[in-house]
C-alpha positions in Angstrom: -1.5 -30.3 -13.1 -1.9 -29.4 -9.4 -3.4 -26.1 -8.2 -0.8 -23.3 -8.3 -1.1 -23.0 -4.5 -1.4 -26.7 -3.6 1.2 -27.9 -1.2 4.0 -30.4 -1.6 6.5 -31.8 0.8 8.7 -29.2 2.3 11.8 -28.5 0.3 10.5 -29.8 -3.0 9.4 -27.6 -5.9 5.8 -27.8 -7.0 5.0 -28.5 -10.7 6.1 -25.8 -13.1 3.5 -23.3 -14.3 3.9 -22.5 -17.9 3.1 -19.0 -19.0 3.2 -19.7 -22.7 -0.3 -19.7 -24.3 -1.4 -23.0 -25.6 -0.9 -22.7 -29.4 -0.4 -25.2 -32.1 2.5 -24.5 -34.5 2.7 -21.0 -33.0 5.3 -18.5 -34.3 8.2 -17.9 -32.0 7.4 -15.4 -29.3 9.1 -12.1 -29.3 11.6 -11.3 -26.5 10.8 -8.4 -24.2 12.9 -5.3 -24.3 13.6 -2.7 -21.6 11.9 -0.1 -23.8 8.8 -2.2 -24.1 8.4 -3.0 -20.4 8.4 0.7 -19.7 6.1 1.8 -22.5 2.3 2.0 -23.1 0.0 0.2 -23.6 0.3 -1.7 -20.3 1.7 -5.2 -21.0 -0.9 -6.9 -18.7 -3.9 -5.1 -20.2 -6.0 -2.2 -18.9 -8.8 -3.0 -16.5 -11.6 -0.9 -15.1 -10.7 1.1 -12.0 -12.3 3.3 -9.3 -15.0 0.8 -8.3 -17.8 2.5 -6.4 -21.3 1.4 -5.5 -23.9 4.0 -6.5 -26.0 5.5 -3.7 -29.0 3.6 -4.9 -27.0 0.3 -4.2 -28.1 -1.2 -7.6 -25.3 0.0 -9.8 -21.6 -0.4 -9.7 -19.8 2.5 -11.3 -16.2 2.5 -12.6 -13.8 4.1 -14.9 -12.7 2.8 -18.3 -9.5 4.3 -19.8 -9.1 4.9 -23.5 -5.8 6.5 -24.3 -5.2 9.5 -22.0 -8.8 9.9 -20.8 -11.1 7.8 -18.5 -14.9 7.7 -18.9 -17.4 6.8 -16.2 -19.5 3.6 -16.8 -22.2 1.9 -14.7 -23.4 -1.7 -14.4 -27.0 -2.2 -13.3 -26.9 -5.4 -11.3 -30.7 -5.8 -11.4 -30.7 -5.9 -15.2 -27.1 -6.7 -16.1 -26.6 -3.8 -18.6 -23.5 -1.6 -18.7 -23.9 2.0 -19.8 -21.6 5.0 -20.4 -22.5 7.6 -17.9 -19.9 10.3 -18.7 -17.6 10.5 -21.7 -14.2 11.7 -20.3 -13.2 13.0 -23.8 -16.1 15.5 -23.6 -15.4 16.8 -20.0 -13.4 20.0 -20.5 -13.1 23.0 -18.3 -13.8 26.3 -20.1 -11.1 28.9 -20.7 -8.6 30.2 -23.2 -7.1 26.7 -23.2 -9.8 24.2 -22.4 -8.5 21.5 -20.0 -9.8 18.0 -19.6 -11.4 17.2 -16.2 -10.0 14.0 -14.9 -12.3 11.7 -13.0 -9.7 9.7 -11.2 -10.8 10.9 -7.7 -14.5 11.4 -8.4 -17.0 10.3 -5.8 -20.8 10.3 -5.7 -22.9 12.8 -3.8 -26.0 11.3 -2.0 -28.4 12.7 -4.6 -27.1 10.0 -7.0 -26.7 12.2 -10.1 -23.8 14.5 -9.0 -20.2 13.7 -8.9 -17.7 15.5 -6.6 -14.5 15.9 -8.7 -11.3 17.1 -7.0 -8.8 17.8 -9.8 -5.7 20.0 -10.4 -5.9 21.4 -6.9 -9.5 22.7 -7.3 -13.0 21.3 -6.7 -15.7 20.7 -9.2 -19.1 18.9 -9.5 -20.5 17.2 -12.6 -24.1 16.5 -13.3 -24.0 13.0 -14.7 -27.4 13.6 -16.4 -26.3 16.5 -18.5 -22.5 16.4 -18.3 -22.5 20.0 -16.9 -19.4 21.0 -15.0 -19.7 23.4 -12.1 -16.8 25.0 -10.2 -17.1 24.8 -6.4 -13.6 26.1 -5.5 -10.9 27.5 -7.8 -8.1 29.5 -6.3 -4.3 29.9 -6.9 -3.8 27.8 -3.8 -4.2 24.0 -3.7 -7.4 22.6 -2.2 -6.8 19.1 -0.8 -8.7 16.1 0.4 -12.2 17.2 -0.7 -14.8 15.1 1.1 -18.6 15.6 1.0 -20.7 15.6 4.2 -23.0 12.6 4.6 -26.0 14.7 3.7 -24.2 16.0 0.6 -24.8 19.7 1.4 -21.2 20.6 2.2 -17.7 19.7 1.0 -14.8 19.9 3.5 -11.2 20.5 2.3 -7.8 21.7 3.4 -6.1 24.8 2.1 -2.7 25.9 3.4 -3.0 23.9 6.6 -6.5 24.9 7.5 -9.9 23.3 7.2 -12.7 24.8 5.1 -16.1 23.9 3.9 -17.9 24.9 0.7 -21.7 24.8 0.3 -22.6 22.7 -2.8 -25.7 24.8 -3.7 -24.1 28.2 -3.7 -20.3 27.6 -3.6 -20.0 29.7 -0.4 -16.7 29.0 1.4 -16.3 29.1 5.2 -13.0 28.7 7.0 -13.3 26.4 10.0 -9.8 26.6 11.6 -7.2 29.3 12.0 -3.4 29.4 12.2 -2.6 26.9 9.5 0.9 27.2 8.1 3.9 25.2 6.9 4.4 24.0 10.5 0.8 23.9 11.8 -1.4 21.5 9.9 -5.2 21.2 10.6 -6.8 18.2 9.0 -3.7 17.3 7.1 -0.9 14.9 8.0 2.8 15.6 8.1 5.2 13.5 6.0 5.9 10.8 8.5 2.3 10.3 9.6 1.1 10.1 6.0 3.9 7.7 5.0 3.8 5.3 8.0 0.3 5.5 9.6 -2.1 6.4 6.8 -1.3 4.3 3.8 0.0 7.5 2.1 -3.2 9.4 2.4 -2.6 12.9 3.9 -6.3 13.4 4.9 -6.7 13.8 8.7 -10.4 14.7 9.2 -13.8 12.9 9.3 -17.3 14.2 9.1 -19.8 13.3 11.8 -22.8 11.2 10.6 -25.2 14.1 11.1 -23.0 16.4 9.0 -22.8 19.0 11.8 -19.2 18.6 12.9 -15.8 17.5 11.8 -13.2 15.7 13.8 -9.6 16.2 12.8 -5.9 16.0 13.8 -3.8 19.0 14.3 0.0 18.5 13.9 2.5 21.0 15.0 5.8 20.1 13.3 7.8 23.1 14.3 10.2 21.0 16.4 10.7 18.4 13.7 14.3 18.6 12.2 14.6 19.7 8.6 16.7 18.2 5.8 17.5 19.5 2.3 16.1 18.0 -0.8 18.3 19.5 -3.5 17.6 19.9 -7.2 21.1 19.9 -8.7 20.1 20.6 -12.3 19.6 24.4 -12.3 22.8 26.5 -12.4 21.6 27.9 -9.0 20.7 24.7 -7.2 17.2 24.8 -5.6 16.6 23.5 -2.1 13.4 22.2 -0.6 13.6 21.9 3.2 11.7 18.8 4.4 10.6 18.2 7.9 11.6 14.6 8.5 12.0 13.1 12.0 14.8 10.5 11.9 14.9 7.7 14.5 15.1 9.1 18.0 14.3 12.7 16.9 11.2 14.8 18.0 7.9 14.1 16.2 5.1 16.6 15.6 2.9 17.5 18.6 -0.5 16.0 17.8 -3.8 17.3 19.1 -7.4 16.0 18.4 -9.8 18.6 17.3 -13.6 19.0 16.7 -15.2 21.9 15.0 -18.9 22.3 14.6 -21.3 24.3 12.5 -24.1 26.5 13.7 -27.5 26.2 12.0 -26.7 29.3 9.9 -23.5 27.7 8.7 -21.1 29.7 10.8 -18.4 27.7 12.5 -18.0 27.2 16.2 -14.6 27.5 17.9 -11.8 25.0 17.4 -12.1 22.6 20.3 -8.8 20.8 20.8 -7.6 18.0 23.1 -3.9 17.9 24.0 -2.0 14.9 25.3 0.6 14.7 28.1 3.2 13.6 27.4 3.0 15.0 23.9 5.4 12.4 22.5 2.6 10.0 21.4 0.7 9.1 18.3 -3.0 9.7 17.6 -3.8 7.4 14.7 -5.4 9.3 11.8 -8.1 6.5 11.4 -10.8 8.3 13.3 -14.4 7.2 13.9 -17.8 8.5 15.1 -20.6 6.8 17.0 -23.8 6.7 14.9 -25.5 9.4 17.0 -22.6 11.9 16.3 -22.1 12.3 20.1 -18.6 10.7 20.4 -15.4 10.6 18.4 -13.5 7.3 18.6 -9.7 7.7 18.4 -6.6 5.5 19.0 -3.9 6.6 21.3 -0.6 4.9 20.6 2.6 5.3 22.7 5.8 6.1 21.0 7.2 2.6 21.5 4.1 1.5 19.6 3.4 -1.5 21.9 0.5 0.0 23.8 -2.7 1.3 22.2 -5.9 2.6 23.8 -9.2 3.0 22.0 -10.8 6.1 23.5 -14.2 7.8 23.1 -14.4 11.6 23.2 -17.8 13.1 24.1 -18.9 15.8 21.7 -21.9 18.0 22.8 -24.4 18.8 20.1 -23.9 22.6 20.7 -20.9 23.6 18.6 -19.6 26.0 21.2 -19.9 23.6 24.2 -16.6 22.2 25.6 -15.7 18.6 24.8 -16.0 16.0 27.5 -13.1 14.1 29.0 -12.0 11.1 26.8 -12.8 7.6 28.1 -10.7 4.5 27.4 -12.8 1.7 26.0 -10.1 -1.0 25.4 -6.4 -1.7 25.5 -4.1 -3.5 23.1 -0.6 -4.5 24.2 2.2 -6.4 22.4 5.6 -7.7 23.4 7.0 -6.3 20.2 4.8 -3.8 18.3 1.2 -3.1 17.3 0.3 -2.8 13.7 -2.2 -0.1 12.7 -5.3 -2.0 11.6 -8.0 0.6 11.2 -10.8 2.4 13.1 -13.7 0.8 14.9 -16.8 0.3 12.8 -19.9 1.0 15.0 -23.2 -0.8 14.6 -26.4 1.2 14.4 -27.1 0.7 18.1 -24.0 2.7 18.9 -23.0 0.4 21.7 -21.3 -2.3 19.7 -18.5 -2.1 17.2 -16.3 -4.3 15.0 -12.6 -4.2 15.9 -9.7 -5.7 14.0 -7.0 -7.0 16.3 -4.0 -9.3 16.3 -4.4 -10.1 20.0 -4.4 -13.9 19.2 -1.4 -13.7 16.8 -3.4 -13.1 13.6 -5.5 -10.2 12.4 -9.2 -11.1 13.3 -12.5 -9.3 13.7 -14.0 -8.9 17.1 -17.4 -7.7 18.2 -16.9 -5.4 21.1 -19.0 -3.1 23.2 -18.3 0.3 24.7 -17.7 -1.4 28.1 -14.7 -3.1 26.6 -15.9 -6.7 26.3 -14.9 -8.3 23.0 -15.9 -11.6 21.4 -14.1 -13.1 18.3 -16.1 -13.1 15.1 -13.3 -14.8 13.1 -10.5 -17.0 14.4 -7.9 -19.4 13.2 -4.3 -19.5 12.0 -5.0 -17.1 9.2 -5.7 -13.3 8.9 -8.5 -11.0 7.9 -7.1 -8.5 5.4 -8.6 -5.2 6.5 -7.0 -3.0 3.9 -9.1 -0.6 1.7 -10.6 -2.7 -1.1 -8.9 -2.7 -4.5 -10.0 0.2 -6.7 -12.5 1.4 -4.1 -12.8 3.2 -0.8 -14.0 2.5 2.7 -13.2 -0.3 5.2 -11.9 -3.7 4.1 -15.0 -5.4 5.3 -18.8 -4.8 4.9 -21.5 -5.5 7.5 -25.1 -5.9 6.4 -26.9 -5.5 9.6 -30.3 -6.3 8.0 -29.1 -9.9 7.2 -26.6 -10.1 10.0 -23.8 -11.1 7.7 -20.2 -9.8 7.7 -18.2 -9.9 4.4 -14.4 -9.9 4.6 -11.3 -10.8 2.7 -8.9 -13.3 4.3 -6.0 -15.8 3.8 -7.8 -18.8 5.3 -7.3 -20.9 2.2 -3.6 -20.0 1.6 -1.5 -17.0 2.8 -0.4 -16.4 -0.8 -4.1 -15.9 -1.8 -6.9 -13.5 -1.0 -10.5 -14.9 -0.9 -13.8 -13.3 0.0 -15.8 -14.8 2.9 -19.0 -14.1 4.8 -19.9 -15.0 8.4 -22.6 -14.2 10.9 -21.7 -11.8 13.8 -21.7 -14.7 16.2 -19.0 -16.4 14.1 -21.2 -19.1 12.7 -22.0 -19.9 9.1 -18.6 -18.9 7.7 -18.3 -19.7 4.0 -16.0 -18.8 1.1 -17.8 -16.9 -1.6 -15.0 -16.7 -4.2 -14.0 -19.9 -5.8 -11.1 -19.5 -8.2 -7.6 -20.1 -6.7 -5.5 -17.0 -6.7 -6.1 -13.4 -5.5 -9.5 -11.7 -5.4 -9.7 -8.0 -4.7 -13.3 -7.3 -4.1 -15.7 -4.3 -3.5 -18.8 -5.6 -1.8 -22.2 -3.8 -2.2 -23.6 -2.2 0.9 -26.3 -4.9 1.2 -23.8 -7.7 0.5 -25.9 -9.0 -2.5 -23.2 -8.4 -5.1 -19.5 -7.8 -5.2 -17.1 -6.5 -7.8 -14.1 -8.8 -8.2 -10.7 -8.2 -9.8 -9.1 -11.7 -10.0 -5.9 -13.2 -11.2 -3.4 -16.0 -10.5 0.1 -16.5 -11.8 -1.2 -18.1 -15.0 -4.1 -15.8 -15.7 -4.0 -12.1 -16.5 -6.3 -10.0 -14.3 -10.0 -10.1 -15.1 -12.9 -8.1 -13.7 -16.5 -9.1 -13.1 -19.5 -8.6 -10.8 -20.9 -11.6 -9.0 -24.0 -12.1 -6.9 -23.3 -13.3 -3.4 -25.0 -16.7 -4.1 -22.9 -17.0 -7.4 -26.0 -17.4 -9.5 -25.3 -14.3 -11.6 -22.1 -13.0 -13.0 -21.5 -10.0 -15.3 -18.1 -9.7 -17.0 -16.5 -6.3 -16.9 -13.2 -7.1 -18.6 -12.1 -10.6 -19.8 -8.6 -9.4 -20.7 -8.0 -12.6 -22.5 -5.2 -11.4 -24.8 -3.1 -8.7 -23.1 0.1 -7.7 -25.0 2.4 -9.7 -22.6 1.1 -13.0 -24.0 2.9 -12.1 -27.3 6.3 -12.2 -25.5 8.5 -14.9 -24.1 7.9 -15.3 -20.4 9.2 -18.5 -19.0 7.9 -21.0 -16.4 7.4 -20.7 -12.7 7.8 -23.1 -9.8 6.4 -22.6 -6.3 8.8 -23.6 -3.6 8.3 -24.4 0.1 11.4 -24.4 2.3 12.1 -24.4 6.0 13.8 -21.7 8.0 16.5 -22.6 10.6 13.8 -22.8 13.3 11.5 -25.0 11.2 9.2 -22.2 10.0 7.6 -22.8 6.6 8.8 -20.3 4.0 7.2 -19.7 0.6 9.3 -19.0 -2.5 9.2 -19.2 -6.3 11.7 -19.8 -9.1 11.2 -18.4 -12.6 13.0 -20.3 -15.4 13.7 -19.3 -19.0 11.2 -20.5 -21.6 13.9 -22.6 -23.2 15.1 -24.0 -19.9 17.5 -26.9 -20.3 18.0 -28.9 -17.0 21.5 -29.9 -18.3 22.7 -26.3 -18.4 24.0 -24.4 -15.4 22.3 -21.0 -14.9 23.0 -17.8 -13.0 20.4 -16.8 -10.5 19.1 -13.3 -9.5 17.6 -13.3 -6.0 14.9 -10.6 -6.1 14.3 -9.5 -2.5 12.2 -7.1 -0.5 12.2 -8.7 2.9 10.6 -6.0 5.0 7.5 -5.8 7.1 4.0 -5.2 5.7 4.8 -6.7 2.3 4.4 -9.9 0.5 6.3 -10.8 -2.7 5.3 -14.4 -3.1 1.6 -14.3 -4.0 -0.6 -16.2 -6.3 -1.2 -13.2 -8.5 -0.4 -12.3 -12.1 1.8 -9.5 -10.8 4.0 -12.0 -9.0 6.0 -12.3 -12.2 6.7 -8.7 -13.3 7.6 -7.8 -16.9 11.2 -7.2 -15.7 11.3 -10.7 -14.2 10.2 -12.1 -17.6 12.9 -9.9 -19.3 15.6 -11.3 -17.0 14.4 -14.9 -17.6 14.4 -14.3 -21.4 18.1 -13.2 -21.1 19.1 -16.5 -19.5 18.7 -15.8 -15.7 16.8 -17.7 -13.1 14.8 -15.3 -10.9 14.3 -16.4 -7.2 11.9 -14.9 -4.7 11.4 -15.8 -1.0 9.2 -14.3 1.7 11.3 -14.4 4.8 10.2 -14.0 8.5 9.4 -10.4 9.3 7.2 -10.1 6.2 3.4 -9.8 6.1 0.3 -12.0 6.1 1.6 -14.9 8.3 0.8 -13.6 11.8 2.8 -11.9 14.5 4.9 -15.0 15.2 6.2 -14.8 11.7 6.7 -11.0 11.9 8.2 -10.5 15.3 11.6 -12.3 15.0 13.0 -9.1 13.5 12.2 -7.1 16.6 15.2 -4.9 17.6 17.6 -6.6 15.2 16.5 -6.0 11.6 18.4 -7.8 8.8 19.6 -10.8 10.8 16.6 -13.2 10.6 15.7 -11.9 7.1 19.2 -12.8 5.8 19.1 -16.2 7.6 15.9 -17.1 5.6 17.2 -15.7 2.3 20.4 -17.8 2.8 18.3 -20.9 3.4 16.8 -20.1 0.0 20.3 -19.8 -1.5 21.3 -23.2 -0.1 18.3 -24.7 -1.8 19.3 -23.1 -5.0 22.8 -24.4 -4.7 21.4 -27.9 -4.3 19.8 -27.8 -7.7 22.0 -29.3 -10.5 21.1 -26.6 -13.0 22.2 -23.7 -10.7 25.7 -22.3 -10.9 26.5 -21.5 -7.2 29.3 -19.2 -8.3 27.0 -17.0 -10.2 24.3 -15.8 -7.8 23.3 -12.1 -7.7 20.9 -10.2 -5.5 18.8 -7.1 -6.0 16.1 -5.1 -4.3 14.6 -1.6 -3.9 14.0 0.4 -0.7 13.9 -2.3 2.1 15.0 -4.6 -0.7 18.0 -2.3 -1.3 18.8 -2.5 2.4 18.6 -6.3 2.3 20.8 -6.4 -0.7 23.5 -4.4 1.1 23.0 -6.3 4.4 23.4 -9.6 2.5 26.5 -8.5 0.7 28.2 -7.2 3.8 27.1 -9.9 6.3 27.4 -12.9 3.9 30.4 -12.0 1.8 31.3 -14.6 -0.8 27.7 -15.9 -1.2 26.6 -13.4 -3.9 28.9 -12.5 -6.8 27.0 -9.3 -7.7 24.3 -7.0 -6.3 22.1 -4.0 -7.3 20.8 -1.9 -4.4 18.1 0.6 -5.3 17.3 3.5 -2.9 18.7 1.5 0.1 18.5 2.3 3.8 22.2 1.9 4.8 21.8 2.7 8.6 18.5 2.8 10.4 19.6 6.1 12.1 18.9 7.7 8.7 15.3 6.6 8.5 12.1 8.0 10.0 10.8 7.6 13.6 7.5 5.8 13.2 8.7 3.0 10.9 12.1 2.5 12.4 11.2 2.7 16.1 8.3 0.4 15.6 10.7 -2.4 14.8 14.0 -1.2 16.3 13.2 1.1 19.2 15.3 4.3 19.4 19.0 4.5 18.8 19.5 5.5 22.4 17.5 2.5 23.7 18.9 -0.1 21.3 22.5 0.9 20.3 23.6 -2.7 19.8 20.6 -3.4 17.5 21.3 -0.3 15.4 25.0 -1.3 15.1 24.5 -4.9 14.0 21.7 -4.0 11.6 23.8 -1.4 9.7 25.4 -2.3 6.4 27.1 1.1 6.6 29.3 -0.1 9.5 30.3 -3.3 7.5 31.0 -1.7 4.1 34.6 -2.9 4.3 33.4 -6.5 4.1 32.0 -6.0 0.6 33.4 -8.5 -2.0 30.7 -8.5 -4.7 30.4 -6.3 -7.7 28.0 -3.6 -6.5 25.7 -1.1 -8.4 24.0 1.5 -6.3 21.0 3.4 -7.8 19.2 6.4 -6.1 17.0 9.3 -6.9 18.7 12.6 -5.9 15.4 14.0 -4.7 14.2 11.0 -2.8 12.2 12.3 0.2 11.5 8.9 1.6 14.9 7.2 1.8 17.2 10.2 1.7 20.1 10.1 -0.7 22.3 10.6 2.3 21.9 6.8 2.9 23.7 5.9 -0.4 26.3 8.7 -0.1 27.2 7.6 3.4 27.7 4.1 2.1 29.8 5.4 -0.8 32.0 7.3 1.7 32.5 4.1 3.7 33.4 2.2 0.5 35.9 4.9 -0.5 37.5 4.8 2.9 37.8 1.0 2.7 39.3 1.1 -0.8 36.3 -0.8 -2.3 35.2 -0.4 -5.9 31.5 0.3 -6.7 29.3 1.7 -9.4 26.9 4.5 -8.7 23.9 5.7 -10.8 22.2 8.9 -9.6 18.9 10.1 -11.1 18.5 13.9 -10.7 15.0 15.1 -9.6 13.7 11.6 -9.0 11.9 10.6 -5.9 11.7 7.1 -4.2 10.1 5.7 -7.3 11.0 6.8 -10.8 8.1 8.1 -12.9 9.6 9.4 -16.2 9.9 6.7 -18.8 13.5 7.7 -19.5 14.6 7.3 -15.9 12.9 3.9 -15.7 14.6 2.7 -18.9 18.0 4.0 -17.6 17.5 2.2 -14.3 16.6 -1.1 -15.9 19.4 -0.9 -18.5 21.9 -0.4 -15.6 20.5 -3.4 -13.7 20.4 -5.7 -16.6 23.8 -4.6 -17.9 25.4 -5.0 -14.4 24.2 -8.6 -14.1 25.0 -9.5 -17.7 28.6 -8.3 -17.1 29.1 -9.9 -13.7 27.0 -13.2 -14.0 27.5 -13.8 -17.7 24.3 -15.7 -18.7 24.6 -18.1 -21.5 28.0 -19.4 -20.5 28.4 -23.0 -19.3 
């Protein structure tokens, strides 16, 4: 059998990948149920999490979950032994009703024996040697984003929109900023910044390397429009007013601040830099030069096609005024610029690593403060600079002692992630990981070892620690027999198709386990389609439990990554610019044409479903290609881009005023009368991401056009449904809708 990601001729399916375990005279496998895919234990097994390298650099620490608690373990890479460091079942806070202390957000202090543990809106430390818990901050308010200073003496946090620090030794709290409120946020992001520019982390401050100052963003959101999030369940409905800037509306006014600490621990004044015009973005990924004398920040225009990396001089005296910012380099794009992370300065303070898509793919550059840059990596593939899986910090590691840079990239195949190393001059590049599939790694500070969570579509995720030269490997979790292997799953084929312009598209087709090529099957097209996402990846998660459930009920499940999606470079992403929906649908329809060419596909029984952007794509497909799909299920869909937020929408579409034609042609809402398919709409009534106004506006248009539809609302649910009962109800509705409209099992 060929490698799962080996390539065949365009338009032909690759060999099927069987998911059934190799058994002799095995008993028939059980069929999945909706209840089981939404229940514990996890079908794909439970792996270690929260990978962190200990301050001594010799141990990897991680959490192992047993039942409802997680315990801290450590692996000594010099000896190979794993040890239990903290038993989560024994970590309880004292009181009338003892509460367990969760370790999900725990981080090491530099002393190597103390954990900083933010939990339940308060801040604690735990001495790993004794298991003793100590309260640093405990108040009726919520303390957020606790982060220790590099020297470990102080912990910064945000409370009610202001920055504070607490001394680790004596728990003395000092307030650093004033004026924090619901509308003025210091060190904390507003909703749209957190959602669209910070990978859903609300932290907006960074310690200086010398632990004497903190740089932060201040966001004044008083001018941002408010929208109601209504809880309809109580007799007297409750309303939460959310500040949410829709496309074209005012954003928060952003300022860059620095606050320093005197030798006696008293704070200096808040030193703030304003920007004129104020309708710009300052990215929350801040940086410091190693000498703590300059803050690096990124200034992005509202159109998001011009970015400047600037350095802000910070005098050592905490009361001295800040110097004028200086621009180091510019990035420009004909469409938009993706946010790729802060600069990573070398010890000399003059050079820094910079991730840029200036040549069409995300690559690392070695730049200097004069603005000159030289490529460290290059080619028709991308460096994946995201925060490493299960860990924290940048998506790449530089060991200046050896001169090697470690990074994750798509060089082998865009559907995979492999770990590489190279010298800073770009020579000596080599791939460290060997298994086909997806490796999510956390590299040790000196690059000698890396933790690796690996899977492919045939193999459930496994975790191990490997030496950089591959001579030593320590297994953390083999995960050889997860519960999912006891259920019927089906077989998968990779597909490679061509878009209308000749672009290569990757797809997959999941078939029932008892697939009969003489039978004609209904197909469910499972779509996302939007930027910054991949659905066709060589990972175990590529086939979800719900996909397997649908296959076991007689459906084929088809997925395709269209142009506009991630990991294929800007030429693959940019075709959606100012006209979302059109190119994405063209590519999805190319996939449908391929499906119709297969003798075992019933072209009259093709459905489509997706959530969020996938919900938008579902409605766009049903209203712009009527007659192609017999049925659709749209979850939490955007129905008109005027309803969605500024940062995301304007990045791709511009403003409604500047691109009225694009907003019109991209809107399923304006084409609701064209609907012919059987449609089910699902939405959480408390969705603060894609407001329920999207679905209700579409319903109003359907009513006006005399179109039938089915609507399932989930009170108190956000963009993703957390309670098991809501997830079961959602999946029952989806499965029932397709079983009624596409009738699997019929000739």
